[in-house]
C-alpha positions as CSV (number, residue, x, y, z in Angstrom):
1,M,36.9,-5.0,2.6
2,R,39.7,-7.5,3.3
3,N,41.4,-8.0,6.7
4,V,44.8,-6.3,6.4
5,L,46.0,-6.6,10.0
6,V,47.3,-10.1,11.0
7,K,48.4,-9.4,14.6
8,P,50.1,-6.7,16.7
9,L,53.8,-6.8,17.6
10,F,54.4,-7.4,21.3
11,T,58.2,-6.9,21.7
12,E,60.3,-5.1,24.2
13,K,61.3,-2.5,21.6
14,M,57.7,-1.9,20.5
15,T,56.5,-1.5,24.1
16,K,59.2,1.2,24.7
17,E,58.2,3.0,21.5
18,N,54.5,2.8,22.5
19,Q,55.2,4.7,25.7
20,D,57.7,7.2,24.3
21,L,56.8,7.9,20.6
22,Q,53.2,6.7,20.2
23,K,54.4,4.1,17.7
24,Y,52.8,0.7,17.3
25,G,53.9,-2.3,15.3
26,F,51.7,-4.8,13.4
27,I,52.2,-7.8,11.2
28,V,50.1,-7.2,8.0
29,I,49.4,-9.2,4.8
30,S,52.2,-8.9,2.3
31,S,50.1,-7.3,-0.5
32,A,48.8,-4.4,1.8
33,N,49.9,-0.9,1.0
34,K,50.3,2.1,3.4
35,I,46.9,3.6,2.6
36,E,45.1,0.3,3.3
37,I,47.0,-0.2,6.5
38,A,46.2,3.3,7.8
39,K,42.5,2.8,6.9
40,A,42.4,-0.5,8.7
41,I,43.9,0.9,11.8
42,K,41.5,3.9,11.8
43,D,38.5,1.6,11.3
44,K,39.5,-1.0,14.0
45,Y,40.9,1.2,16.7
46,N,39.2,4.6,16.0
47,V,42.4,6.7,16.0
48,T,44.1,9.1,13.6
49,V,47.2,7.7,11.9
50,A,50.0,10.3,11.3
51,D,52.5,8.0,9.6
52,V,52.9,4.5,8.3
53,N,56.3,2.8,7.7
54,T,56.5,-0.7,6.2
55,V,59.2,-3.4,6.1
56,N,59.2,-6.6,4.0
57,Y,60.9,-9.6,5.4
58,R,62.0,-12.5,3.1
59,G,61.8,-16.0,4.4
60,K,65.0,-17.6,5.6
61,V,66.4,-20.9,4.3
62,K,66.6,-23.5,7.0
63,T,68.3,-26.8,6.8
64,Q,67.8,-29.8,9.1
65,M,70.0,-32.9,9.2
66,R,68.1,-36.2,9.9
67,K,69.1,-39.8,9.7
68,S,67.5,-40.1,6.3
69,G,69.4,-37.0,4.9
70,R,69.2,-33.3,4.6
71,F,66.0,-31.4,4.5
72,T,65.9,-27.8,3.2
73,G,62.9,-25.5,3.6
74,R,62.0,-21.8,4.0
75,T,60.3,-19.8,6.8
76,A,57.3,-17.7,5.8
77,K,57.8,-14.2,4.4
78,F,55.9,-11.4,6.1
79,K,55.5,-7.7,6.3
80,K,55.7,-5.4,9.3
81,A,54.0,-2.0,9.6
82,Y,55.0,0.7,12.1
83,I,52.2,3.1,12.8
84,T,52.7,6.6,14.3
85,L,49.6,8.2,15.8
86,K,48.7,11.8,16.2
87,K,49.7,13.5,19.4
88,G,47.5,12.6,22.4
89,E,46.0,9.4,20.9
90,K,46.8,5.8,21.9
91,I,45.8,2.2,21.2
92,D,45.0,-0.1,24.1
93,L,46.5,-3.4,22.8
94,Y,47.0,-4.9,26.3
95,G,43.5,-4.4,27.6
96,E,42.4,-2.8,30.9
97,A,44.7,-4.0,33.7
């Protein structure tokens, strides 16, 4: 089985949703579908997934001006997955404090 999860999202918005709505965010590989994401979360964290929402982000075009001219490139594209867990379950992403 391939590794679908790249890393968890640690943002202010996701921290608030963790506490209020039992939602967690993850960066996943672009080719992963919702079924694979739910299975990976269940296997890694031993929780029951209620819902999976995904968002694809395109890479942005960035331009830099240097002495030798203009350089144009792209940032990497990526996919985010928002996971909602069943009532009463949680994932400890921050570790025991």
